[in-house]
PDB file of N, CA, C and O in Angstrom:
ATOM      1  N   MET A   1     227.843 131.429 215.576  1.00  0.00           N
ATOM      2  CA  MET A   1     228.537 130.421 214.908  1.00  0.00           C
ATOM      3  C   MET A   1     227.319 129.539 214.250  1.00  0.00           C
ATOM      4  O   MET A   1     227.614 128.355 214.084  1.00  0.00           O
ATOM      5  N   GLY A   2     226.379 129.813 213.965  1.00  0.00           N
ATOM      6  CA  GLY A   2     225.661 128.711 212.906  1.00  0.00           C
ATOM      7  C   GLY A   2     225.939 129.564 211.443  1.00  0.00           C
ATOM      8  O   GLY A   2     225.640 128.795 210.530  1.00  0.00           O
ATOM      9  N   ASN A   3     226.200 130.302 211.137  1.00  0.00           N
ATOM     10  CA  ASN A   3     226.607 131.176 210.014  1.00  0.00           C
ATOM     11  C   ASN A   3     227.928 130.484 209.468  1.00  0.00           C
ATOM     12  O   ASN A   3     227.904 129.852 208.412  1.00  0.00           O
ATOM     13  N   SER A   4     229.075 130.623 210.221  1.00  0.00           N
ATOM     14  CA  SER A   4     230.147 129.702 210.270  1.00  0.00           C
ATOM     15  C   SER A   4     229.805 127.844 209.691  1.00  0.00           C
ATOM     16  O   SER A   4     230.237 126.922 208.999  1.00  0.00           O
ATOM     17  N   LYS A   5     228.892 128.200 210.460  1.00  0.00           N
ATOM     18  CA  LYS A   5     228.887 126.180 210.090  1.00  0.00           C
ATOM     19  C   LYS A   5     228.497 125.728 208.677  1.00  0.00           C
ATOM     20  O   LYS A   5     228.811 124.722 208.040  1.00  0.00           O
ATOM     21  N   ALA A   6     227.632 126.890 208.349  1.00  0.00           N
ATOM     22  CA  ALA A   6     227.164 126.659 207.232  1.00  0.00           C
ATOM     23  C   ALA A   6     227.394 127.051 205.931  1.00  0.00           C
ATOM     24  O   ALA A   6     226.854 126.609 204.916  1.00  0.00           O
ATOM     25  N   VAL A   7     228.491 128.177 206.061  1.00  0.00           N
ATOM     26  CA  VAL A   7     229.475 128.982 204.771  1.00  0.00           C
ATOM     27  C   VAL A   7     230.473 127.570 204.970  1.00  0.00           C
ATOM     28  O   VAL A   7     231.108 127.200 203.982  1.00  0.00           O
ATOM     29  N   ALA A   8     230.570 126.957 205.991  1.00  0.00           N
ATOM     30  CA  ALA A   8     231.823 125.733 206.000  1.00  0.00           C
ATOM     31  C   ALA A   8     231.414 124.599 205.294  1.00  0.00           C
ATOM     32  O   ALA A   8     232.220 123.796 204.823  1.00  0.00           O
ATOM     33  N   PHE A   9     229.988 124.477 205.179  1.00  0.00           N
ATOM     34  CA  PHE A   9     229.441 123.349 204.758  1.00  0.00           C
ATOM     35  C   PHE A   9     229.160 123.734 203.084  1.00  0.00           C
ATOM     36  O   PHE A   9     229.276 122.774 202.322  1.00  0.00           O
ATOM     37  N   ILE A  10     228.853 124.871 202.554  1.00  0.00           N
ATOM     38  CA  ILE A  10     228.957 125.256 201.707  1.00  0.00           C
ATOM     39  C   ILE A  10     230.294 124.954 200.619  1.00  0.00           C
ATOM     40  O   ILE A  10     230.259 124.574 199.449  1.00  0.00           O
ATOM     41  N   LEU A  11     231.199 125.208 201.300  1.00  0.00           N
ATOM     42  CA  LEU A  11     232.948 125.248 200.624  1.00  0.00           C
ATOM     43  C   LEU A  11     233.209 123.994 200.946  1.00  0.00           C
ATOM     44  O   LEU A  11     234.256 123.614 200.423  1.00  0.00           O
ATOM     45  N   ALA A  12     232.422 122.801 201.916  1.00  0.00           N
ATOM     46  CA  ALA A  12     232.931 121.629 201.521  1.00  0.00           C
ATOM     47  C   ALA A  12     232.092 121.550 200.781  1.00  0.00           C
ATOM     48  O   ALA A  12     232.665 121.916 199.755  1.00  0.00           O
ATOM     49  N   LEU A  13     231.172 121.350 200.527  1.00  0.00           N
ATOM     50  CA  LEU A  13     230.251 121.106 199.203  1.00  0.00           C
ATOM     51  C   LEU A  13     230.753 121.459 197.520  1.00  0.00           C
ATOM     52  O   LEU A  13     230.541 120.825 196.487  1.00  0.00           O
ATOM     53  N   ALA A  14     231.462 122.685 197.752  1.00  0.00           N
ATOM     54  CA  ALA A  14     231.900 123.258 196.459  1.00  0.00           C
ATOM     55  C   ALA A  14     233.139 122.268 196.154  1.00  0.00           C
ATOM     56  O   ALA A  14     233.379 121.794 195.044  1.00  0.00           O
ATOM     57  N   LEU A  15     233.734 122.085 197.092  1.00  0.00           N
ATOM     58  CA  LEU A  15     235.347 121.416 197.089  1.00  0.00           C
ATOM     59  C   LEU A  15     234.843 120.019 196.360  1.00  0.00           C
ATOM     60  O   LEU A  15     235.257 119.706 195.244  1.00  0.00           O
ATOM     61  N   CYS A  16     234.028 119.317 197.012  1.00  0.00           N
ATOM     62  CA  CYS A  16     233.495 118.418 196.644  1.00  0.00           C
ATOM     63  C   CYS A  16     233.062 118.423 195.113  1.00  0.00           C
ATOM     64  O   CYS A  16     233.399 117.488 194.387  1.00  0.00           O
ATOM     65  N   GLY A  17     232.689 118.953 194.876  1.00  0.00           N
ATOM     66  CA  GLY A  17     232.148 119.375 193.291  1.00  0.00           C
ATOM     67  C   GLY A  17     232.921 119.746 192.547  1.00  0.00           C
ATOM     68  O   GLY A  17     232.470 119.593 191.411  1.00  0.00           O
ATOM     69  N   LEU A  18     233.913 120.185 192.539  1.00  0.00           N
ATOM     70  CA  LEU A  18     235.135 120.433 191.550  1.00  0.00           C
ATOM     71  C   LEU A  18     236.044 119.187 191.359  1.00  0.00           C
ATOM     72  O   LEU A  18     236.614 118.752 190.358  1.00  0.00           O
ATOM     73  N   LEU A  19     235.978 118.612 193.078  1.00  0.00           N
ATOM     74  CA  LEU A  19     236.964 117.397 192.597  1.00  0.00           C
ATOM     75  C   LEU A  19     236.157 116.034 192.014  1.00  0.00           C
ATOM     76  O   LEU A  19     236.690 114.937 191.851  1.00  0.00           O
ATOM     77  N   ALA A  20     235.040 116.293 191.795  1.00  0.00           N
ATOM     78  CA  ALA A  20     234.520 114.916 191.356  1.00  0.00           C
ATOM     79  C   ALA A  20     234.519 115.211 190.301  1.00  0.00           C
ATOM     80  O   ALA A  20     234.636 114.259 189.529  1.00  0.00           O
ATOM     81  N   ALA A  21     234.408 116.463 189.723  1.00  0.00           N
ATOM     82  CA  ALA A  21     235.087 116.767 187.951  1.00  0.00           C
ATOM     83  C   ALA A  21     236.411 117.282 187.420  1.00  0.00           C
ATOM     84  O   ALA A  21     236.684 117.752 186.316  1.00  0.00           O
ATOM     85  N   GLU A  22     237.179 117.068 188.514  1.00  0.00           N
ATOM     86  CA  GLU A  22     238.176 117.011 188.213  1.00  0.00           C
ATOM     87  C   GLU A  22     238.657 115.110 187.719  1.00  0.00           C
ATOM     88  O   GLU A  22     239.272 114.633 186.766  1.00  0.00           O
ATOM     89  N   VAL A  23     238.090 114.605 188.756  1.00  0.00           N
ATOM     90  CA  VAL A  23     238.221 112.590 188.923  1.00  0.00           C
ATOM     91  C   VAL A  23     237.259 112.088 187.314  1.00  0.00           C
ATOM     92  O   VAL A  23     237.418 111.079 186.627  1.00  0.00           O
ATOM     93  N   ALA A  24     236.351 113.159 187.142  1.00  0.00           N
ATOM     94  CA  ALA A  24     235.423 112.186 186.143  1.00  0.00           C
ATOM     95  C   ALA A  24     236.188 112.828 184.546  1.00  0.00           C
ATOM     96  O   ALA A  24     235.994 112.292 183.455  1.00  0.00           O
ATOM     97  N   ALA A  25     236.888 113.826 184.727  1.00  0.00           N
ATOM     98  CA  ALA A  25     237.563 114.360 183.310  1.00  0.00           C
ATOM     99  C   ALA A  25     238.967 113.662 183.434  1.00  0.00           C
ATOM    100  O   ALA A  25     239.576 113.466 182.382  1.00  0.00           O
ATOM    101  N   ALA A  26     239.509 113.289 184.561  1.00  0.00           N
ATOM    102  CA  ALA A  26     240.770 112.569 184.431  1.00  0.00           C
ATOM    103  C   ALA A  26     240.213 111.240 183.774  1.00  0.00           C
ATOM    104  O   ALA A  26     240.876 110.755 182.858  1.00  0.00           O
ATOM    105  N   ALA A  27     238.996 110.589 184.190  1.00  0.00           N
ATOM    106  CA  ALA A  27     238.473 109.040 183.833  1.00  0.00           C
ATOM    107  C   ALA A  27     238.898 108.656 182.603  1.00  0.00           C
ATOM    108  O   ALA A  27     239.526 107.658 182.249  1.00  0.00           O
ATOM    109  N   CYS A  28     238.355 109.838 181.834  1.00  0.00           N
ATOM    110  CA  CYS A  28     238.435 110.285 180.406  1.00  0.00           C
ATOM    111  C   CYS A  28     239.872 109.895 179.498  1.00  0.00           C
ATOM    112  O   CYS A  28     240.545 110.890 179.228  1.00  0.00           O
ATOM    113  N   ASP A  29     240.292 108.879 179.111  1.00  0.00           N
ATOM    114  CA  ASP A  29     242.012 108.650 178.695  1.00  0.00           C
ATOM    115  C   ASP A  29     241.680 107.425 177.911  1.00  0.00           C
ATOM    116  O   ASP A  29     241.215 106.353 178.298  1.00  0.00           O
ATOM    117  N   ALA A  30     242.065 107.875 176.581  1.00  0.00           N
ATOM    118  CA  ALA A  30     242.000 107.378 175.187  1.00  0.00           C
ATOM    119  C   ALA A  30     242.955 105.878 175.276  1.00  0.00           C
ATOM    120  O   ALA A  30     242.672 104.790 174.773  1.00  0.00           O
ATOM    121  N   SER A  31     244.138 106.245 176.077  1.00  0.00           N
ATOM    122  CA  SER A  31     244.979 105.124 175.669  1.00  0.00           C
ATOM    123  C   SER A  31     244.272 104.245 177.054  1.00  0.00           C
ATOM    124  O   SER A  31     244.868 103.212 177.357  1.00  0.00           O
ATOM    125  N   ALA A  32     243.647 104.434 177.476  1.00  0.00           N
ATOM    126  CA  ALA A  32     243.325 103.094 178.668  1.00  0.00           C
ATOM    127  C   ALA A  32     242.280 102.206 177.276  1.00  0.00           C
ATOM    128  O   ALA A  32     241.534 101.327 177.707  1.00  0.00           O
ATOM    129  N   LEU A  33     242.258 102.445 175.744  1.00  0.00           N
ATOM    130  CA  LEU A  33     241.563 101.763 174.910  1.00  0.00           C
ATOM    131  C   LEU A  33     242.472 101.059 174.187  1.00  0.00           C
ATOM    132  O   LEU A  33     242.111 100.502 173.151  1.00  0.00           O
ATOM    133  N   THR A  34     243.907 100.979 174.675  1.00  0.00           N
ATOM    134  CA  THR A  34     245.011 100.037 173.600  1.00  0.00           C
ATOM    135  C   THR A  34     244.610  99.165 173.384  1.00  0.00           C
ATOM    136  O   THR A  34     244.117  98.990 172.269  1.00  0.00           O
ATOM    137  N   PRO A  35     244.617  97.694 174.798  1.00  0.00           N
ATOM    138  CA  PRO A  35     244.122  96.435 175.026  1.00  0.00           C
ATOM    139  C   PRO A  35     242.958  96.514 173.473  1.00  0.00           C
ATOM    140  O   PRO A  35     242.907  95.301 173.272  1.00  0.00           O
ATOM    141  N   CYS A  36     242.337  96.946 172.687  1.00  0.00           N
ATOM    142  CA  CYS A  36     241.354  97.383 171.911  1.00  0.00           C
ATOM    143  C   CYS A  36     242.034  97.911 170.829  1.00  0.00           C
ATOM    144  O   CYS A  36     241.183  98.568 170.231  1.00  0.00           O
ATOM    145  N   MET A  37     242.958  97.987 170.309  1.00  0.00           N
ATOM    146  CA  MET A  37     243.583  98.960 169.317  1.00  0.00           C
ATOM    147  C   MET A  37     243.597  97.546 167.904  1.00  0.00           C
ATOM    148  O   MET A  37     243.240  97.742 166.743  1.00  0.00           O
ATOM    149  N   GLY A  38     244.067  96.319 168.428  1.00  0.00           N
ATOM    150  CA  GLY A  38     244.392  95.124 167.660  1.00  0.00           C
ATOM    151  C   GLY A  38     243.068  94.831 166.877  1.00  0.00           C
ATOM    152  O   GLY A  38     243.195  94.466 165.708  1.00  0.00           O
ATOM    153  N   ALA A  39     242.117  94.924 167.274  1.00  0.00           N
ATOM    154  CA  ALA A  39     240.542  94.446 167.535  1.00  0.00           C
ATOM    155  C   ALA A  39     239.915  95.543 166.413  1.00  0.00           C
ATOM    156  O   ALA A  39     239.251  95.320 165.401  1.00  0.00           O
ATOM    157  N   ILE A  40     240.570  97.304 167.214  1.00  0.00           N
ATOM    158  CA  ILE A  40     239.705  98.047 166.476  1.00  0.00           C
ATOM    159  C   ILE A  40     240.808  98.522 164.877  1.00  0.00           C
ATOM    160  O   ILE A  40     240.243  98.847 163.833  1.00  0.00           O
ATOM    161  N   MET A  41     241.894  98.486 164.952  1.00  0.00           N
ATOM    162  CA  MET A  41     242.632  99.122 164.008  1.00  0.00           C
ATOM    163  C   MET A  41     242.754  97.631 162.865  1.00  0.00           C
ATOM    164  O   MET A  41     242.761  97.839 161.652  1.00  0.00           O
ATOM    165  N   LEU A  42     242.817  96.611 163.248  1.00  0.00           N
ATOM    166  CA  LEU A  42     243.029  95.071 162.430  1.00  0.00           C
ATOM    167  C   LEU A  42     241.895  94.230 161.849  1.00  0.00           C
ATOM    168  O   LEU A  42     241.916  93.413 160.928  1.00  0.00           O
ATOM    169  N   GLY A  43     240.618  94.766 162.853  1.00  0.00           N
ATOM    170  CA  GLY A  43     239.975  93.355 162.590  1.00  0.00           C
ATOM    171  C   GLY A  43     240.466  92.197 163.685  1.00  0.00           C
ATOM    172  O   GLY A  43     239.965  91.072 163.694  1.00  0.00           O
ATOM    173  N   GLY A  44     241.286  92.529 164.407  1.00  0.00           N
ATOM    174  CA  GLY A  44     241.757  91.219 165.262  1.00  0.00           C
ATOM    175  C   GLY A  44     240.334  90.844 166.132  1.00  0.00           C
ATOM    176  O   GLY A  44     239.198  91.315 166.183  1.00  0.00           O
ATOM    177  N   ALA A  45     241.244  89.440 166.948  1.00  0.00           N
ATOM    178  CA  ALA A  45     239.830  88.991 168.107  1.00  0.00           C
ATOM    179  C   ALA A  45     239.849  90.176 169.432  1.00  0.00           C
ATOM    180  O   ALA A  45     240.957  90.574 169.793  1.00  0.00           O
ATOM    181  N   VAL A  46     238.850  90.610 169.994  1.00  0.00           N
ATOM    182  CA  VAL A  46     238.282  91.266 170.773  1.00  0.00           C
ATOM    183  C   VAL A  46     238.339  90.832 172.157  1.00  0.00           C
ATOM    184  O   VAL A  46     237.421  90.168 172.638  1.00  0.00           O
ATOM    185  N   THR A  47     239.659  91.268 173.018  1.00  0.00           N
ATOM    186  CA  THR A  47     239.787  90.359 173.992  1.00  0.00           C
ATOM    187  C   THR A  47     239.038  90.491 175.579  1.00  0.00           C
ATOM    188  O   THR A  47     238.112  91.281 175.766  1.00  0.00           O
ATOM    189  N   PRO A  48     239.468  89.788 176.441  1.00  0.00           N
ATOM    190  CA  PRO A  48     238.701  90.070 177.638  1.00  0.00           C
ATOM    191  C   PRO A  48     239.093  91.301 178.161  1.00  0.00           C
ATOM    192  O   PRO A  48     238.276  92.057 178.687  1.00  0.00           O
ATOM    193  N   GLY A  49     240.531  91.617 178.035  1.00  0.00           N
ATOM    194  CA  GLY A  49     241.089  92.905 178.529  1.00  0.00           C
ATOM    195  C   GLY A  49     240.306  94.472 178.376  1.00  0.00           C
ATOM    196  O   GLY A  49     239.988  95.476 179.013  1.00  0.00           O
ATOM    197  N   CYS A  50     240.253  93.542 176.392  1.00  0.00           N
ATOM    198  CA  CYS A  50     239.420  95.045 175.839  1.00  0.00           C
ATOM    199  C   CYS A  50     238.055  95.265 176.752  1.00  0.00           C
ATOM    200  O   CYS A  50     237.812  96.180 177.539  1.00  0.00           O
ATOM    201  N   CYS A  51     237.472  94.441 176.487  1.00  0.00           N
ATOM    202  CA  CYS A  51     235.900  94.325 176.715  1.00  0.00           C
ATOM    203  C   CYS A  51     236.339  95.102 178.270  1.00  0.00           C
ATOM    204  O   CYS A  51     236.217  96.325 178.193  1.00  0.00           O
ATOM    205  N   VAL A  52     236.654  94.776 179.169  1.00  0.00           N
ATOM    206  CA  VAL A  52     237.111  95.512 180.144  1.00  0.00           C
ATOM    207  C   VAL A  52     237.101  96.676 180.706  1.00  0.00           C
ATOM    208  O   VAL A  52     236.455  97.146 181.642  1.00  0.00           O
ATOM    209  N   ARG A  53     238.493  97.380 179.504  1.00  0.00           N
ATOM    210  CA  ARG A  53     238.559  98.872 179.403  1.00  0.00           C
ATOM    211  C   ARG A  53     237.357  99.633 178.384  1.00  0.00           C
ATOM    212  O   ARG A  53     237.045 100.824 178.370  1.00  0.00           O
ATOM    213  N   MET A  54     237.003  98.904 177.845  1.00  0.00           N
ATOM    214  CA  MET A  54     235.525  99.562 176.941  1.00  0.00           C
ATOM    215  C   MET A  54     234.612  99.839 177.988  1.00  0.00           C
ATOM    216  O   MET A  54     234.115 100.938 178.233  1.00  0.00           O
ATOM    217  N   ARG A  55     234.433  98.831 178.558  1.00  0.00           N
ATOM    218  CA  ARG A  55     233.372  98.977 179.736  1.00  0.00           C
ATOM    219  C   ARG A  55     233.664 100.210 180.499  1.00  0.00           C
ATOM    220  O   ARG A  55     232.701 100.956 180.671  1.00  0.00           O
ATOM    221  N   ALA A  56     234.802 100.570 180.990  1.00  0.00           N
ATOM    222  CA  ALA A  56     235.423 101.378 181.922  1.00  0.00           C
ATOM    223  C   ALA A  56     235.608 102.711 181.003  1.00  0.00           C
ATOM    224  O   ALA A  56     235.561 103.795 181.585  1.00  0.00           O
ATOM    225  N   GLN A  57     235.776 102.685 179.858  1.00  0.00           N
ATOM    226  CA  GLN A  57     235.648 104.105 178.892  1.00  0.00           C
ATOM    227  C   GLN A  57     233.947 104.396 178.394  1.00  0.00           C
ATOM    228  O   GLN A  57     233.701 105.298 177.592  1.00  0.00           O
ATOM    229  N   GLN A  58     233.169 103.777 178.803  1.00  0.00           N
ATOM    230  CA  GLN A  58     231.888 103.862 178.013  1.00  0.00           C
ATOM    231  C   GLN A  58     231.260 105.200 177.852  1.00  0.00           C
ATOM    232  O   GLN A  58     230.755 105.565 176.790  1.00  0.00           O
ATOM    233  N   GLY A  59     231.301 105.892 178.884  1.00  0.00           N
ATOM    234  CA  GLY A  59     230.460 107.101 179.025  1.00  0.00           C
ATOM    235  C   GLY A  59     231.420 108.282 178.616  1.00  0.00           C
ATOM    236  O   GLY A  59     231.194 109.489 178.696  1.00  0.00           O
ATOM    237  N   CYS A  60     232.517 107.655 178.169  1.00  0.00           N
ATOM    238  CA  CYS A  60     233.732 108.795 177.326  1.00  0.00           C
ATOM    239  C   CYS A  60     233.606 108.621 175.807  1.00  0.00           C
ATOM    240  O   CYS A  60     234.168 109.362 175.001  1.00  0.00           O
ATOM    241  N   LEU A  61     232.690 107.406 175.426  1.00  0.00           N
ATOM    242  CA  LEU A  61     232.919 107.457 173.699  1.00  0.00           C
ATOM    243  C   LEU A  61     232.585 108.433 172.795  1.00  0.00           C
ATOM    244  O   LEU A  61     233.109 108.506 171.684  1.00  0.00           O
ATOM    245  N   CYS A  62     231.553 109.360 173.291  1.00  0.00           N
ATOM    246  CA  CYS A  62     231.027 110.352 172.713  1.00  0.00           C
ATOM    247  C   CYS A  62     231.841 111.590 172.617  1.00  0.00           C
ATOM    248  O   CYS A  62     231.761 112.445 171.736  1.00  0.00           O
ATOM    249  N   GLN A  63     232.834 111.565 173.899  1.00  0.00           N
ATOM    250  CA  GLN A  63     233.940 112.772 173.601  1.00  0.00           C
ATOM    251  C   GLN A  63     234.821 112.415 172.679  1.00  0.00           C
ATOM    252  O   GLN A  63     235.332 113.272 171.959  1.00  0.00           O
ATOM    253  N   TYR A  64     235.189 110.853 172.543  1.00  0.00           N
ATOM    254  CA  TYR A  64     236.407 110.610 171.499  1.00  0.00           C
ATOM    255  C   TYR A  64     235.665 111.031 170.020  1.00  0.00           C
ATOM    256  O   TYR A  64     236.026 111.715 169.061  1.00  0.00           O
ATOM    257  N   ALA A  65     234.456 110.269 170.347  1.00  0.00           N
ATOM    258  CA  ALA A  65     233.987 110.522 168.735  1.00  0.00           C
ATOM    259  C   ALA A  65     234.345 111.711 168.037  1.00  0.00           C
ATOM    260  O   ALA A  65     234.969 111.839 166.984  1.00  0.00           O
ATOM    261  N   ARG A  66     233.580 113.012 169.205  1.00  0.00           N
ATOM    262  CA  ARG A  66     233.663 114.318 169.071  1.00  0.00           C
ATOM    263  C   ARG A  66     235.320 114.923 168.755  1.00  0.00           C
ATOM    264  O   ARG A  66     235.474 115.995 168.169  1.00  0.00           O
ATOM    265  N   ASN A  67     236.384 114.165 169.180  1.00  0.00           N
ATOM    266  CA  ASN A  67     237.744 114.601 169.215  1.00  0.00           C
ATOM    267  C   ASN A  67     237.966 114.317 167.680  1.00  0.00           C
ATOM    268  O   ASN A  67     237.481 113.295 167.194  1.00  0.00           O
ATOM    269  N   PRO A  68     238.976 115.549 166.600  1.00  0.00           N
ATOM    270  CA  PRO A  68     239.058 114.910 165.595  1.00  0.00           C
ATOM    271  C   PRO A  68     240.267 113.944 165.454  1.00  0.00           C
ATOM    272  O   PRO A  68     240.587 113.273 164.473  1.00  0.00           O
ATOM    273  N   SER A  69     240.947 114.049 166.846  1.00  0.00           N
ATOM    274  CA  SER A  69     242.163 113.083 167.056  1.00  0.00           C
ATOM    275  C   SER A  69     241.407 111.339 167.104  1.00  0.00           C
ATOM    276  O   SER A  69     241.922 110.386 166.519  1.00  0.00           O
ATOM    277  N   TYR A  70     240.554 111.282 167.650  1.00  0.00           N
ATOM    278  CA  TYR A  70     239.871 109.815 167.550  1.00  0.00           C
ATOM    279  C   TYR A  70     238.682 109.629 166.941  1.00  0.00           C
ATOM    280  O   TYR A  70     238.216 108.496 167.056  1.00  0.00           O
ATOM    281  N   SER A  71     238.042 110.439 166.310  1.00  0.00           N
ATOM    282  CA  SER A  71     236.557 110.179 165.396  1.00  0.00           C
ATOM    283  C   SER A  71     236.836 109.353 164.994  1.00  0.00           C
ATOM    284  O   SER A  71     236.286 108.393 165.534  1.00  0.00           O
ATOM    285  N   GLY A  72     237.765 108.989 163.889  1.00  0.00           N
ATOM    286  CA  GLY A  72     237.911 108.247 162.630  1.00  0.00           C
ATOM    287  C   GLY A  72     238.047 106.717 163.146  1.00  0.00           C
ATOM    288  O   GLY A  72     237.829 105.711 162.471  1.00  0.00           O
ATOM    289  N   TYR A  73     238.407 106.768 164.327  1.00  0.00           N
ATOM    290  CA  TYR A  73     238.620 105.075 165.068  1.00  0.00           C
ATOM    291  C   TYR A  73     237.662 104.629 165.153  1.00  0.00           C
ATOM    292  O   TYR A  73     237.096 103.698 164.581  1.00  0.00           O
ATOM    293  N   VAL A  74     237.111 106.105 166.813  1.00  0.00           N
ATOM    294  CA  VAL A  74     235.838 105.277 167.170  1.00  0.00           C
ATOM    295  C   VAL A  74     234.374 105.248 166.378  1.00  0.00           C
ATOM    296  O   VAL A  74     233.342 104.713 166.784  1.00  0.00           O
ATOM    297  N   ASN A  75     234.569 105.960 165.158  1.00  0.00           N
ATOM    298  CA  ASN A  75     233.629 106.245 164.378  1.00  0.00           C
ATOM    299  C   ASN A  75     233.260 104.964 163.170  1.00  0.00           C
ATOM    300  O   ASN A  75     232.204 104.701 162.593  1.00  0.00           O
ATOM    301  N   SER A  76     234.421 104.430 163.106  1.00  0.00           N
ATOM    302  CA  SER A  76     234.486 103.555 162.552  1.00  0.00           C
ATOM    303  C   SER A  76     233.640 101.680 162.512  1.00  0.00           C
ATOM    304  O   SER A  76     233.172 101.090 163.486  1.00  0.00           O
ATOM    305  N   PRO A  77     233.714 101.106 160.867  1.00  0.00           N
ATOM    306  CA  PRO A  77     232.736  99.765 161.840  1.00  0.00           C
ATOM    307  C   PRO A  77     233.293  98.835 162.104  1.00  0.00           C
ATOM    308  O   PRO A  77     232.640  97.803 161.948  1.00  0.00           O
ATOM    309  N   ARG A  78     234.600  98.690 162.577  1.00  0.00           N
ATOM    310  CA  ARG A  78     235.445  97.497 163.511  1.00  0.00           C
ATOM    311  C   ARG A  78     235.211  98.550 164.451  1.00  0.00           C
ATOM    312  O   ARG A  78     234.472  97.939 165.224  1.00  0.00           O
ATOM    313  N   ALA A  79     235.324  99.785 164.971  1.00  0.00           N
ATOM    314  CA  ALA A  79     235.168  99.885 166.717  1.00  0.00           C
ATOM    315  C   ALA A  79     233.969  99.899 166.907  1.00  0.00           C
ATOM    316  O   ALA A  79     233.687  99.962 168.103  1.00  0.00           O
ATOM    317  N   GLN A  80     233.015  99.862 166.143  1.00  0.00           N
ATOM    318  CA  GLN A  80     231.340  99.777 166.421  1.00  0.00           C
ATOM    319  C   GLN A  80     231.352  98.438 166.960  1.00  0.00           C
ATOM    320  O   GLN A  80     230.793  98.146 168.018  1.00  0.00           O
ATOM    321  N   SER A  81     232.176  97.385 166.023  1.00  0.00           N
ATOM    322  CA  SER A  81     232.084  96.220 166.440  1.00  0.00           C
ATOM    323  C   SER A  81     233.057  95.600 167.422  1.00  0.00           C
ATOM    324  O   SER A  81     233.234  94.462 167.859  1.00  0.00           O
ATOM    325  N   VAL A  82     233.377  96.274 167.524  1.00  0.00           N
ATOM    326  CA  VAL A  82     234.134  96.054 169.269  1.00  0.00           C
ATOM    327  C   VAL A  82     232.998  96.460 169.989  1.00  0.00           C
ATOM    328  O   VAL A  82     232.574  95.636 170.798  1.00  0.00           O
ATOM    329  N   VAL A  83     232.367  97.593 169.886  1.00  0.00           N
ATOM    330  CA  VAL A  83     231.451  98.139 171.306  1.00  0.00           C
ATOM    331  C   VAL A  83     230.317  96.916 171.174  1.00  0.00           C
ATOM    332  O   VAL A  83     229.917  96.462 172.247  1.00  0.00           O
ATOM    333  N   LYS A  84     229.992  96.579 170.449  1.00  0.00           N
ATOM    334  CA  LYS A  84     229.384  95.321 170.348  1.00  0.00           C
ATOM    335  C   LYS A  84     229.692  94.045 171.188  1.00  0.00           C
ATOM    336  O   LYS A  84     228.947  93.575 172.047  1.00  0.00           O
ATOM    337  N   ALA A  85     230.862  93.576 170.821  1.00  0.00           N
ATOM    338  CA  ALA A  85     231.604  92.335 170.845  1.00  0.00           C
ATOM    339  C   ALA A  85     231.417  92.233 172.622  1.00  0.00           C
ATOM    340  O   ALA A  85     230.983  91.334 173.344  1.00  0.00           O
ATOM    341  N   CYS A  86     231.889  93.413 172.871  1.00  0.00           N
ATOM    342  CA  CYS A  86     232.151  93.689 174.257  1.00  0.00           C
ATOM    343  C   CYS A  86     230.337  94.066 174.888  1.00  0.00           C
ATOM    344  O   CYS A  86     230.031  94.205 176.073  1.00  0.00           O
ATOM    345  N   GLY A  87     229.648  94.132 174.021  1.00  0.00           N
ATOM    346  CA  GLY A  87     227.902  94.605 175.018  1.00  0.00           C
ATOM    347  C   GLY A  87     227.746  95.277 175.568  1.00  0.00           C
ATOM    348  O   GLY A  87     226.918  95.229 176.477  1.00  0.00           O
ATOM    349  N   VAL A  88     228.574  96.402 175.259  1.00  0.00           N
ATOM    350  CA  VAL A  88     228.536  98.219 175.353  1.00  0.00           C
ATOM    351  C   VAL A  88     227.780  98.608 174.611  1.00  0.00           C
ATOM    352  O   VAL A  88     227.908  98.610 173.387  1.00  0.00           O
ATOM    353  N   PRO A  89     226.379  99.211 175.578  1.00  0.00           N
ATOM    354  CA  PRO A  89     225.293 100.092 174.038  1.00  0.00           C
ATOM    355  C   PRO A  89     225.758 100.295 173.555  1.00  0.00           C
ATOM    356  O   PRO A  89     226.709  99.575 173.861  1.00  0.00           O
ATOM    357  N   ARG A  90     226.251 101.181 172.275  1.00  0.00           N
ATOM    358  CA  ARG A  90     226.155 102.238 170.942  1.00  0.00           C
ATOM    359  C   ARG A  90     225.947 103.594 171.663  1.00  0.00           C
ATOM    360  O   ARG A  90     224.816 103.985 171.949  1.00  0.00           O
ATOM    361  N   PRO A  91     226.714 104.079 171.859  1.00  0.00           N
ATOM    362  CA  PRO A  91     226.529 105.496 172.472  1.00  0.00           C
ATOM    363  C   PRO A  91     225.721 106.350 171.626  1.00  0.00           C
ATOM    364  O   PRO A  91     226.105 106.478 170.464  1.00  0.00           O
ATOM    365  N   LYS A  92     224.343 107.151 172.109  1.00  0.00           N
ATOM    366  CA  LYS A  92     223.931 108.063 171.192  1.00  0.00           C
ATOM    367  C   LYS A  92     224.193 109.603 171.503  1.00  0.00           C
ATOM    368  O   LYS A  92     223.688 110.317 172.370  1.00  0.00           O
ATOM    369  N   CYS A  93     224.955 109.834 170.717  1.00  0.00           N
ATOM    370  CA  CYS A  93     225.778 111.700 171.149  1.00  0.00           C
ATOM    371  C   CYS A  93     225.214 112.687 170.499  1.00  0.00           C
ATOM    372  O   CYS A  93     225.609 113.841 170.666  1.00  0.00           O
TER     373      CYS A  93
END
């Protein structure tokens, strides 16, 4: 009986790890930064909504910077200004 509890516990831990990894991967969504597009693309005002989203996506910025589809935007001087205006530390990728 002790072995079956140990096996069940290990399986539960493994399942939790898989779910956590899936949630973390799902949390990185570049479209979440849509409120920042005016500031990044056109140099418009940085809105509070933009900063909320920027802080929520902070852990994903390096992933976006490495993605050829997003790197030009993320690495642009305007994007760096938005990051700074929102008080988000510049990522060290």
